[in-house]
N, C-alpha and C positions, 0 to 999 in steps of 0.2 A: 601338377600345374606350376608354371613359372610366373613369378611376379617380378617384373623388371622395373627397378627404380631408375628413372632418368631425370636429368636436370643439369644445370651448369656446374662446373667445378666449384667446390667449396660450399655447395648448398646444404651438405649434411647427409648425403646418401649413405656413407659408410657408418654413420651413427644410427640412422633410422633402420637400416637393414636388419641388424641383429635384434633390435627391439621389436620390429614387425614379425620376424621369424618366430620369436618367442610366443606370440599369440597363437600361432598355428602349429607349433612343434616342427616348423620347417627347417630345412638346411639353408645355409647362406653361401653364395658364391660371390667372391670379389673379382670382378672381371679384370681389373688391372693386374691383380696378382696372378691370374691365369695366363694373361698375356706375357708377363715376365717369365713365368715358368716355361711357356712354349718357346719364347725367344731365347731363353738361356742367359738373359742379361737384364739389368734394370731398365724400366721403360724409358727413363730419361736418356740412358745411353743408346737405346734402340732408336729413339727419335733423332738424337744428335748425330749418330754414326750412319744410320741408314735412311733417315728421312721420315717425314710424317706419313707419306703414302704407304711406306712399308709397315709402319705401326698400325695404320688403319686396316691393312690387309690381314695382319696377324689378328687384330681385334675381331674382324669378320669371321676368320677361320675358327676362332675360339667359340664364337656364338653358334656357328654351324655344327660344332661338335657337342653342343648340349643335347643330351639324350631325352627323349620323351619318357615321362614317368608319371604314374598316378600320384606320387608323392609331391609335396609342395616344396618349392625352392624359391627363395628370395634372392634376386640377382642385383648386386650393387654394380651398376654400369659406370664406366668412365664418362666424363662430361661430353665426349665426342661420339659415343657409341650410336646415338640415334641419327647422326648426320646422314648416313647412307640410308636411302629408302629401303634397300633390300634388307638391311639390319632390322628396321622397324617391322617389315613384313614377316621376318622370321620370328621376332619377338611375339607378334600376334598369333602366329601359328602355335607357339608353345604356351601362351598364356595371356597375361594382361600387362599393359604398359601404364605405370603409375608415375605421373610427373610430380616433381617438387619444384615450387616456384618461390622466388624471394626477390627482395629489392636489390638494387645495385650495391647498396652498402653491405647487405648480408653476403652477397656473392664475393665482393671485394675482400671482406673480412675473412671469409673461408679460404680464398686463394692465398692471402697473406700468411695464414697459419700454416700452410703447407708449401710455401715458396721454395724451400730447399730441395724438394723432390721434383720440382717442375723444370722443364727445359727452357722456360721463358723467364729466367731470373733477371734479365735486363729490362723487362717490361713491368711498369708499375702495376700493382694488383688492381687498382681501380680502372686503369686503362684496359687491362686484360679483361676484366669483368664486363666493361662496357662493350668491347668488341665481340666477346662471346655471345652476350645477350642479343646483340643486333644481328650477327651473322647466322645464329642458330635459332632464331625466333620461331620459324615455321616448324623446324624439327622438334623443338621442345613443346610445341602446341599440339603435335600429333600424338595424343595419348588417349587412353580410355577414361582417365580422370586425372585431375591435377589438384594438388593441395598446396595452399600457401603456408610457408614455414616461418614467416616473420613473426617474432614474438612467441613462438612455440618451441618447446624443447623436443628432442628426438623422441622421447617417450610419448609426449602428447601427440606428435605427428603420427607415430606408429599406431597409437590408440584410435586416432581418427580414421586412418586407412582401414584398420581391422573392422571398425564399426560399419564403415561403408560396405565392405565386402560381406559382412554377416547379415546386415539388415536392409541394405539398399540394392546392391548389385547381385549378391549371391552367386551361385554357379548354375549354369545350364548344361546338361549333358543330353545329347540326342542319341537315342538308341534306335538303330535301324529295325524295321519290322517288315513282315511280308506284304502289308498293304500301305502303311504310312509310318513315319518315324514317331517314336514316343519321346516327348519332351520331359525330361526330369529336371524339375526346378527345385533348388535347394537354397533356402534362406529363411531367416527369421521373419515372420509376419506374412508369409505368402498365403496363408489360409484366408486372409481378408481379400485376396485377389483371385480366388479360384473362379468365380463367376465370369469376370471379364476375360480371363484366359480361355475358358471353355467357349465363350461366345466367339472369340477370335478363331477358335478351331471349328466353328460351324455348328455348335450345339444350339438347337432351337426348341425342341419339343419338351415333353414331360420328363422330368428327372426324378429318379428314386435315390434317396440317400440311405444307404444300408450301414447300420452301426449297432454296437451293443449299448445297453442302457447307460452304463457308467461313462463311456466315452462320449455318447451323445449329450449327456448333461453338461459336460465341460466345453465341448467344441462345436456342437451342432448349431447353436444360435448364430455364431459368427459366420459359419459356412452358409447358412440359409440367407443371412443378410447379404452376403456377397452374391449369391445366385439371384436374389430378388433385385439387386441393383442393376442387372442387365435383362430383367424380365423373364428369367428362367423359373418356371413353376416346379416346386419340389414336393414330393411326398416322402415321409420318413418311415422306414421299415426297420424293425428290431430283430436281432439275432442274439443267441446266447454268446457270452464271452468265451474265448479260448477254443479248445478242440471240440467242446460240446456244440459249438455252432457249425462245425464242418460235417454235418450229417445229411443224408439224403432227404429225410423228412423236412429239415430246415430249408433245403434247396427247393423242394416241392412247394412249400408254403410261400417262398419268395416268388416262384413262377406264377402262382395263382394271384398274388398281390399285384405283380406287374400287369397281368392281364386285366384285372379289375380296375386299375387306375389308368389304363390305356397308354402305358409306356411303349414307345415305338423306336424305330431306328433313328429318328431325328432327335431323340433325347438320349437317355442312357442311364447308367448306374454310376453313382459315386460311392466308393467304398471308403468309409471313414473309420479308422481303427487300426488295430495291430494286424499281424500277418494272417491270423485265422479269419478275421473279417474279410480281409482282402482276398483270401483263397476262395471262400464260399461265394462272396459277391461276384468275384471274377468268373467262377465256374457258372453261375447263373447267367451272367452277361454273355458268356461264350455259347450257351445252349439255348437261351430264350430267343425265339424268332430266328433261329440259326445264327445268332450273334448280333448283339447290340453294342453300342459304344460304352466304354468303361473309362473312368478316371479313378486313380488311387490317391487317397489322402492318408498316408500312414501316420500313426500317432505314437509309434514306438521306434526306438533305434533299430531294432531288428527289422521292422517293416521298411524303414528308410534305406537301410544298408543292403537289404536282400530281397525280402518277400515281395515288395511292390514292383520290382524291376524285372523284366524279362518275359512276362506274359504267361508264366506257369500258373494254372489255377487247379484246385483239387478239393475233394472231400475225402473223408476217411470212411473205411468200412471195417468190419470186424477182423478181416485178414491183415489189416495194416494201415499205416498212415499214408495219405495222399495216393491211394491206389486207383482212384477214379478221378479223372480230370481232363483238362483240355488246354491247349495253347491259345491264349487270347490276349494280344498285346493291348495295354491301355493307350488311350490318346495322350495322356499326360500323368505324371506323378508329381504331386505337390508335397514336398518335404519341408514342413514348417518347424525349424529348429526350436522355436520358442515353446512348443508344446512339450518338449522333453524336460522342461523345468519341473513338471509335476510327476515325471516318471519315477516309479519306485527304483531304488538302487539295484535290486535283483534283476529287474527288467532291463535297466541300462547295461548291466554286466552281460545279460543274455545277448543283447545286440552286438556287444564287443566280440563275441565269438565269430560272427560272420565278418566283422571288420578285420580281425586277426587272420582269418582264412584268406581273405582277398589280398591282404598285405603279403602273406607268404606266397600266394600264387603270382604276385606281381614282380617284386624285385627287392633287393636288400635295402634300397633307399626307403621304400614304403614301410618295411619292418622297422627301420631305424626311426622313422618319423613317429610311428605308433609308440615305440618305446619311449621317445622323448615326451609325448603328450598324454600318455595314458592316465596319469593321475589328474591332469586338468580336465580330460573328458569325463572322468568319474565325478569330478567336482562340479560339473555342469557348465564349464567354460564354453561359451558358444563358438568362439574362434577355433578351439581345439576340436569341438564336435563337428563343425563345418568341414574341416580338413579330413577328419576321420570318415565321415559319411561320403565325402567326395571320393576318397581313395576307393572305398568299396563300390560305389556307383560307377566309377570309371572302369574298374576292373570288370565288374559284372556286365556293364553296358557294352564294353568293347568285345567281350567274348560272345554275348548274346547277339550282337550285330553281325558277327561272322557266322554264327550257328544258331539261328532262332529256334530250331526244332530239335535240338540236342541229338544231332546225328554224328557228332564227333567232338570238336573242340569244347563244346559247352559242358561235356561230361567232367571237365576239370573242376567245375564248381561243386562237384559231389565229394570233394576232399572232406573227409570227416563225416559224411552223411550216411554211408552204408551202415557202419556200426552205430552212428549217432541216431538215425531214425529207429533202428532196432532197440537201442537202449531207451529211447524216449517212450516207445510203445511198451517195452517190457517193464518199465517203471510205473506203468499205469498213468503216464503223463504227469507224474509228480515232479520229474525233472523238466525244466523249461527247455525249449528247443535249443537255445544257445548253450545251456549246460550240457545237453546231450551231444551237440556238435563238438564241444570242447573235448569231451571224452572220446568221441569218434576220431578227432584229429590226433590225439595222443595215441590211440590204438593204431591208426593207419601209419603213423610215423614209427611206432614200435615194430609194426609188421614190416615196414621197409628196412628197418635195421636187421631184423631177423633174416630177410631175404638178401641182405648185403647190397641194398640199392642206395643207401644213403649213409652219410657219415654220422658217427655217434654224437656230433655237436648240434645237430638240427633239433632233436627232441628237447634237450635242456633249454635251448633258446625259445622254443615254442611254449614249453611249460612255464618258463619264467614270465612270459607275457600273459598267459592265461591266469596264472596265480595272482599277478598284479591287477588283473581285471576282475578279481574275486570270482573266478570260474574254477570248477573242479578239474583236476588232472588225474584223479584216482577214483574208482567206484567199483562196487560189487556188481558184476553183470548177472542179472537174473537168468535162470535157465531158459526162460521164454525168449531171451535175446536171440538164440541160435535159430529158432524156428522163424522168427521175424526176418533174420538175415537171409535165410534161404528163400523167403518170398519177396525179397527186395525187387522193386519194379525195374531196377537198372540191370537185372540179370538178362543174359541173352543165351538162348538155347540151353537153359538150365545152369549156365556158368556165371558165377559171381564175378563182378568186375570191381576192382579196387583202384582208387586214385591215390597213388603213393608218391611221396616227395623223394626226389633225388638230391636236390638242394633248393635253397630259396629261389623261386622263380622258375624252377624246372620240375615238372611232375610227369609221371607215366601211368598209363592204364595197365593193370596186371590182372590176369585171369588164371584159373586153375591153381590156386594157392592150396597147398596141402594142409590137412587138419593139424599137423604138428606145428606148423608155423602160426596158424590161427590161434591155437591154444597158447603158444608161447607169448604172443602179443597180448592175449587176454591176461596172462599172469603179470605182465608189466603193469597193466591198467589196474589190476586188483591188488597189487602189492601195497600193503599197509593201508588199504582203503578202509 
């Protein structure tokens, strides 16, 4: 996502941009510098030699070359960038327009400080400021939000913008579904607004909130108040925490409870908890009355970044993890970043495995952003967490929208999962899902190396991020792992399919991998474990 800072020359965009980027681990693009690079001469010379219209054309062409990416980019625009309506339309396609506003004195002072670089050296700064503010008034008003900078430092302004993004505006991602889109809402405090959002989506009848006891004690009262505020009647149902809750007997008990409380298609199920709660509640919603409405309220980073998005639901059986399930897209996902403040460090790290996976699936910019912000995410910084969750949700949501039933493209999301699920089950679920996926990604990358599909630089970069996220990169693989691998639900006609990296942002599906290569990759994972 791009955040475009717009406003008159001298308002302080170049000072606010890096301070704002720091909150999210984002990259910074200075538009004037990119124009100069494209033109091959200083902007002052470009304007004086070729005219302002030529400068505006180059400016527009630089904006058009900005690439879509799940990573966050703060763009420090020139004072005239929003003049053209088509420029503002392009900015909105790529992200948000954030305006900076100040007094005539503030703008004149800023222009005076950089007078030597400007082509209007014969115009007094105050006269130039007055003309700009008058002529561009409507362009500067056409923003998603505007902040007054008078009396505020660049750091204070950046902090105010970050707070608005995290706690007020947030991020919404629409994931296409077979029947209706799923709205993924990511921001701090969204738990208090679940009821109104569901009412807007047409929920009217009896609602069942499914949660484990510990999660319910912390967050269920706020959720129930939100539902009651719009007249939604809710019953509360309990399931065991973790994989113990993903059993057929638990699903059967939930079916019986839904019937006894009269939950119908005009209401639905709200899954409040981590990925396991979401899995079993989603499976029950998919199968009861041949499908009732579902909303996900994930309370873990893993749930927000992965499990709640995409409509996959499942329970476990003795033969393996997630072998019985259904596709059932939720109406909405409410990812309240504030609940992560109480998440144990190990669970936060577990979620970072899926964020890392999505960054590697996306592009090098997303990997670079995660590398910049990883320590801040682990420290609980909500700005860094918002950006990290958004990267994962954008990547997964984009893939799921194109392939909701996992008939092709969606299989990319299985990077690290073939061995990861087997290791998780083989460990008796002592390893968390994220820890298992981390091992699975290292294994898959080592396998790609063995098959000469990828450069030897990819795995060290992956392992560095995983280690900084306090995730394992080496482990003893129990003998049971190989039997679980052979029963992997992603196999076709008895052939295992591996999603292997060629480089960051490019992956391939590989089948018929020989035992020698599989064992060689295992030795890499087990080395010094």
